[in-house]
ROTIPA-121257 format. One record per atom (N, C-alpha, C): x, y, z; residue number from 1; residue in three letters. Coordinates in steps of 0.1 Angstrom, whole numbers. Layout:
BEGIN
X,Y,Z,nr,rest
X,Y,Z,NUM,Ala
...
***
This chain:
BEGIN
X,Y,Z,nr,rest
774,558,377,1,Unk
769,572,376,1,Unk
780,581,381,1,Unk
782,592,373,2,Unk
792,602,377,2,Unk
785,615,381,2,Unk
788,620,392,3,Unk
782,633,396,3,Unk
792,644,396,3,Unk
789,655,391,4,Unk
797,667,390,4,Unk
791,678,398,4,Unk
798,684,407,5,Unk
793,695,414,5,Unk
800,708,411,5,Unk
793,719,410,6,Unk
800,732,407,6,Unk
797,741,419,6,Unk
806,751,420,7,Unk
805,760,431,7,Unk
792,768,430,7,Unk
787,773,441,8,Unk
774,781,440,8,Unk
776,793,431,8,Unk
788,799,430,9,Unk
790,811,422,9,Unk
790,807,407,9,Unk
790,794,403,10,Unk
790,790,389,10,Unk
776,785,384,10,Unk
766,785,393,11,Unk
753,781,389,11,Unk
746,792,381,11,Unk
741,789,369,12,Unk
735,800,361,12,Unk
724,807,369,12,Unk
724,820,368,13,Unk
715,828,376,13,Unk
704,834,367,13,Unk
692,837,373,14,Unk
681,843,366,14,Unk
685,857,362,14,Unk
678,864,353,15,Unk
682,878,349,15,Unk
683,887,361,15,Unk
674,886,371,16,Unk
675,895,382,16,Unk
687,894,390,16,Unk
695,883,389,17,Unk
707,881,397,17,Unk
720,881,388,17,Unk
719,884,375,18,Unk
730,884,366,18,Unk
737,897,367,18,Unk
751,897,369,19,Unk
759,909,372,19,Unk
772,907,365,19,Unk
779,919,363,20,Unk
793,918,359,20,Unk
801,913,370,20,Unk
811,904,367,21,Unk
821,900,377,21,Unk
832,909,378,21,Unk
837,914,366,22,Unk
848,923,365,22,Unk
848,930,351,22,Unk
853,942,351,23,Unk
855,949,338,23,Unk
869,955,338,23,Unk
875,957,326,24,Unk
888,964,326,24,Unk
890,970,312,24,Unk
898,980,312,25,Unk
902,987,299,25,Unk
917,987,297,25,Unk
921,983,285,26,Unk
935,983,282,26,Unk
937,992,269,26,Unk
942,1004,270,27,Unk
945,1012,259,27,Unk
956,1006,250,27,Unk
955,1007,237,28,Unk
966,1003,228,28,Unk
977,1013,228,28,Unk
989,1009,225,29,Unk
1000,1019,225,29,Unk
998,1030,214,29,Unk
990,1027,204,30,Unk
988,1038,193,30,Unk
980,1049,198,30,Unk
973,1048,210,31,Unk
965,1059,215,31,Unk
952,1062,208,31,Unk
948,1052,199,32,Unk
936,1054,191,32,Unk
926,1043,193,32,Unk
930,1033,201,33,Unk
921,1022,204,33,Unk
922,1018,218,33,Unk
911,1011,223,34,Unk
911,1006,237,34,Unk
904,992,236,34,Unk
909,983,244,35,Unk
903,970,245,35,Unk
895,969,258,35,Unk
882,967,257,36,Unk
874,966,269,36,Unk
871,951,271,36,Unk
874,946,283,37,Unk
871,932,286,37,Unk
863,931,298,37,Unk
854,921,299,38,Unk
845,919,310,38,Unk
841,904,312,38,Unk
836,901,323,39,Unk
831,888,326,39,Unk
818,890,333,39,Unk
808,882,329,40,Unk
794,882,335,40,Unk
792,869,343,40,Unk
785,870,354,41,Unk
782,858,361,41,Unk
774,848,352,41,Unk
774,835,355,42,Unk
767,826,347,42,Unk
752,830,346,42,Unk
746,829,334,43,Unk
733,834,332,43,Unk
723,823,326,43,Unk
711,824,330,44,Unk
700,815,324,44,Unk
695,821,311,44,Unk
694,834,310,45,Unk
690,841,297,45,Unk
701,850,293,45,Unk
703,851,280,46,Unk
714,859,274,46,Unk
712,874,276,46,Unk
721,881,282,47,Unk
720,895,285,47,Unk
724,904,273,47,Unk
720,916,273,48,Unk
725,926,264,48,Unk
736,934,271,48,Unk
746,938,264,49,Unk
757,946,270,49,Unk
759,959,262,49,Unk
758,970,268,50,Unk
760,983,261,50,Unk
773,989,266,50,Unk
782,993,257,51,Unk
795,999,261,51,Unk
796,1013,255,51,Unk
798,1023,263,52,Unk
800,1037,258,52,Unk
813,1043,264,52,Unk
820,1050,255,53,Unk
833,1056,260,53,Unk
832,1071,257,53,Unk
835,1079,267,54,Unk
835,1094,266,54,Unk
849,1099,269,54,Unk
852,1111,263,55,Unk
865,1118,266,55,Unk
863,1126,279,55,Unk
874,1133,282,56,Unk
874,1141,295,56,Unk
863,1152,295,56,Unk
859,1156,283,57,Unk
848,1167,283,57,Unk
834,1160,283,57,Unk
833,1147,283,58,Unk
820,1141,283,58,Unk
815,1138,269,58,Unk
823,1140,259,59,Unk
818,1138,245,59,Unk
820,1123,242,59,Unk
810,1117,235,60,Unk
811,1103,231,60,Unk
822,1101,220,60,Unk
830,1091,223,61,Unk
841,1088,213,61,Unk
841,1074,208,61,Unk
833,1065,214,62,Unk
832,1051,210,62,Unk
821,1045,217,62,Unk
816,1034,211,63,Unk
805,1026,217,63,Unk
802,1014,209,63,Unk
795,1005,215,64,Unk
790,993,208,64,Unk
779,986,217,64,Unk
772,978,210,65,Unk
761,970,217,65,Unk
763,955,214,65,Unk
761,947,224,66,Unk
762,933,222,66,Unk
748,928,226,66,Unk
741,922,216,67,Unk
727,918,218,67,Unk
727,903,221,67,Unk
721,899,232,68,Unk
720,885,237,68,Unk
733,878,236,68,Unk
742,883,245,69,Unk
756,877,246,69,Unk
755,862,249,69,Unk
763,854,241,70,Unk
763,840,244,70,Unk
775,836,252,70,Unk
784,845,254,71,Unk
796,842,262,71,Unk
796,850,275,71,Unk
801,844,285,72,Unk
802,851,298,72,Unk
814,860,299,72,Unk
825,856,292,73,Unk
837,864,292,73,Unk
840,869,278,73,Unk
841,882,276,74,Unk
843,888,263,74,Unk
853,900,263,74,Unk
858,903,251,75,Unk
866,915,249,75,Unk
863,921,236,75,Unk
862,934,235,76,Unk
860,941,223,76,Unk
870,952,221,76,Unk
875,955,209,77,Unk
884,966,206,77,Unk
875,978,200,77,Unk
876,989,206,78,Unk
869,1001,202,78,Unk
879,1011,197,78,Unk
876,1017,185,79,Unk
884,1028,180,79,Unk
878,1041,185,79,Unk
887,1049,191,80,Unk
884,1062,197,80,Unk
884,1073,187,80,Unk
872,1079,183,81,Unk
871,1089,174,81,Unk
877,1102,179,81,Unk
886,1108,171,82,Unk
891,1121,175,82,Unk
899,1120,188,82,Unk
905,1109,191,83,Unk
912,1107,204,83,Unk
924,1116,205,83,Unk
927,1118,217,84,Unk
939,1126,221,84,Unk
943,1121,235,84,Unk
954,1127,240,85,Unk
958,1123,254,85,Unk
948,1128,264,85,Unk
948,1121,275,86,Unk
939,1125,286,86,Unk
931,1113,292,86,Unk
923,1116,302,87,Unk
915,1106,308,87,Unk
902,1103,299,87,Unk
898,1090,299,88,Unk
886,1086,293,88,Unk
877,1078,303,88,Unk
864,1077,300,89,Unk
856,1070,309,89,Unk
848,1060,301,89,Unk
848,1047,305,90,Unk
840,1037,298,90,Unk
828,1033,307,90,Unk
816,1032,302,91,Unk
804,1028,309,91,Unk
799,1015,303,91,Unk
797,1005,311,92,Unk
791,993,307,92,Unk
778,990,314,92,Unk
768,986,306,93,Unk
755,983,312,93,Unk
751,969,307,93,Unk
747,961,317,94,Unk
741,948,314,94,Unk
726,949,316,94,Unk
718,945,306,95,Unk
704,947,307,95,Unk
696,936,300,95,Unk
683,936,302,96,Unk
674,927,295,96,Unk
663,936,290,96,Unk
658,933,278,97,Unk
647,942,272,97,Unk
635,943,281,97,Unk
631,932,287,98,Unk
619,933,296,98,Unk
621,938,310,98,Unk
634,938,314,99,Unk
637,942,328,99,Unk
645,955,330,99,Unk
651,959,319,100,Unk
659,971,319,100,Unk
673,968,325,100,Unk
681,978,329,101,Unk
694,976,334,101,Unk
695,968,347,101,Unk
704,958,347,102,Unk
706,949,359,102,Unk
719,952,366,102,Unk
729,958,359,103,Unk
741,961,365,103,Unk
748,971,356,103,Unk
755,981,362,104,Unk
763,991,355,104,Unk
776,993,362,104,Unk
786,994,353,105,Unk
800,997,358,105,Unk
806,1008,350,105,Unk
815,1016,357,106,Unk
822,1026,351,106,Unk
837,1024,354,106,Unk
846,1027,345,107,Unk
860,1027,347,107,Unk
867,1038,339,107,Unk
878,1043,344,108,Unk
885,1053,337,108,Unk
898,1047,332,108,Unk
904,1053,321,109,Unk
917,1049,316,109,Unk
923,1061,310,109,Unk
936,1060,308,110,Unk
944,1072,304,110,Unk
950,1069,290,110,Unk
949,1078,281,111,Unk
956,1078,268,111,Unk
967,1088,269,111,Unk
979,1084,267,112,Unk
991,1092,268,112,Unk
995,1098,254,112,Unk
***
């Protein structure tokens, strides 16, 4: 018999304990796209992920929804509508339909 042990931080968590581990934004050199990457803690139920990007004035310029994510680590490329130079803000929300938001993260990035 072979036993495999995993660290406590690798045990799948119930929805109440599922969180983002990290998030990051990498603008493309063309100034019109951004790659948003993130990792979620191991989960028992597949979470929904909402991503919204706003320009410096607070106007929405990109967004996407991931319904019942099957992967803990993901990356998406978003096209920025009407983009120009300046700071942008990305908001990520991890949620479940029956529980609402479980974790939220915001990060800023610069388009030159």
